[in-house]
Steps between C-alpha positions, in 0.01 A plus 500: 500500500591866487657552838523815710810462711589159358494149637697202371283212388624150585240351266693661215828363638625858514576544870872525422450770237347784699160653584400551136595682183515875580272720292436851637303687766127565493426870471180489706641335813878503455538124546760311301380241249657164422401248236470130568783270395278351229390823333666620180504870412505745209607863539459776240700810590650775288867606514619646831181403680684339792485143372862403573551668836154437644391164356783299345755556776262403784375192316857380442618563854194397703527132417739234618440271204664495155455812287507555124514869408515661157592853401642707216729715717726475801313678779285206611802270511722743687237572765415140582798277427679594821216407737409192292859373528421421864226261389691304236718520191437796268513427126507801263429418135622798296566373149468845339739657750234746615634521855855383431475155657766255382405143394631333815246220447318345208185309412442265210148564357505150352518348849130593515426299185427148627225427247366619168225685690759704687688562177181654363467717814856627454439570133186695584697723737752580227221576254304715747811691600577594141146599393208706622171330579327678213772434243382314192712245316430246234311227687669219307856617549443598863349162588779302336760742639378431855508125439847522353636702792343261751657200330841667485483583872404141573781361284760715674362413845497121465845503341653724767590769247516870598201714412722720282514210252134568421595841360760337273249239378245771424739662252532193280189316376729230359649418842369153591661498845182559706312234303782249546524569873128434543523173313813391691318550830194301399273796417396355166169682460643840591803443278277405207288813554809721492620322187172579324554871558850475359364313197255774404554690179790744536262798503275352771792374708681834484177673604473280810865549595480873424201532732683319780838677484399829669363303796844349580716795399555573870711182520761661274581786740845473656374622837237225511738203467654505852151518654362193319791253487803385690798688355757310705569788739558359847279605788186576300198331658222344293153617595254220577130602483394193701738579783396865494130414535575311820725772643460848649720658231429807286516519120503835321430500126606822329406576139354778288341535161656651191787399274713226649238392751574170668160457662465155344776376732356674806150379412620144452667500841188640668280234341747227593495607866119527510452165328741318729339664805158386381618139464669503841183646657287224347701241695475682834214472755199696383660547159657828615855627510615567855610764565320665209696651213449872440521633145528878468476542124573867442495595130370150430393599148864570413689245708277188504298506179348155539166474320379215723535702821130606509394135463697380803481813716231403749623140506838614632332652804348164590850349485657750741659704221378853569551735206461877472512635144566869438411700189540870418159491336239280340644560153836359609328178597314488168828512309644212698199271548234624260150615594375153587807417706499829690132469586562146618793616715287775656213258572731230640660736752356501851643846570460768229651844556497813284724784611590849387639601163258297284349645184376197305192609305336156518607389847401801711130496397497126568653556845257782579209272417653219707528725806132575462250760619369630829182674612519875545226689681427837347275767650379808324334795668231702336287781636147521381191686597388352822839375621827327425541147365809276523452206263743210536624275218734203503726470196757242394847635424834343417731469797801584283461613141773485237634844590528402867692183414736680262570760770581258784796647691826313541469247779128438461336209319174312467498137613233250404467137595246221487208532741585846632427852375788699347715690748715811483847417628812691591836352403759478775858598421763252615648763732193462723589136567750352748732400216510852352856574611622165365350580159664843490834353606478224239423744220783729603751217518425358155481841336845582639630162386391549140641855502848359571504304173 
């Protein structure tokens, strides 16, 4: 339930995690709100609306379970990595070099591929990361391109080849290596399917390969290689998603859109962690991860562009994987997940918050209607011959119209949840919490460290 003050719920196997997921403070009574450890969230807040300092930081620090956090800049990492280091190992995934983190560890995306189904999941992440939800491509070439990429991932995985080999195979339609590897490892049907694509007419085959190449272009970047394979450098640890899901560690995934984006790698790692956590949870009492995993997915549309996220969102909450997805506006979600996917994500969330700085022409009227109306008593006075009359009328008016929502001040937001009326909330800056000084010290330390290089 939506908790005022917060109480840990042993039925959710979350007693070791904390009193609940921190949200904000109610404006009408000043009490602090927490969400249950089975409720997933969606937050829409414009730039500089207090999202990082008042929501993301508290949600990362007020749990003692594993945390996955995404961002497109360094501030969230700098503020929380110091305090989180007391809970477990801190892993910072910074393939684009956005915050200057060196590849002191690596993760093989193909370690996630244990079946053809998982190969298809990995391929979908690469496709989603390279295209917008509304982008149109030739249906034939896109379908066969996805199948081809899935089969190449599977061939490399079962043969123990590095994922960078897939980029090399994609450049040469005549290269029979992936087909041969599938056949050598007993995957006759998959190998035959790949062979059929390679046996298409040159024009059709080149169309399929040409469609696929942009999806794997990220594997050609020099800065990507040390993050996705063992380069022989001593002392570099290999990240294990299964071990992470059962730990109290913290994983930061840093990526941003634009030329040279490596969000396919960050997205693949996020999905690997969530999938492994889901499977571990299914084998635990009650089918829930204990302590729960917290996912603070800031800039999720840019960092984890996984089209299936809306389909599994509410299910993760039932598994003890508590996600909070953050968008700068409704339109940003449409680009990443499409209209159907964004509506599904909004409906699947137990906690839905809209903050300041929004200007979406379609979303704000929808939100105003969702908040609803209230009765207003109006009295008018008129003086007539023989005396004065004061007629009374009750009218229905919107609680917050579009102009009110667009003008919400920084630090205020509207929260809605199942079974309760919408509420006006006040965000609480991390400096108001007991760990405020630790956050400030952590940020200062890491900012000074990067300045020395």
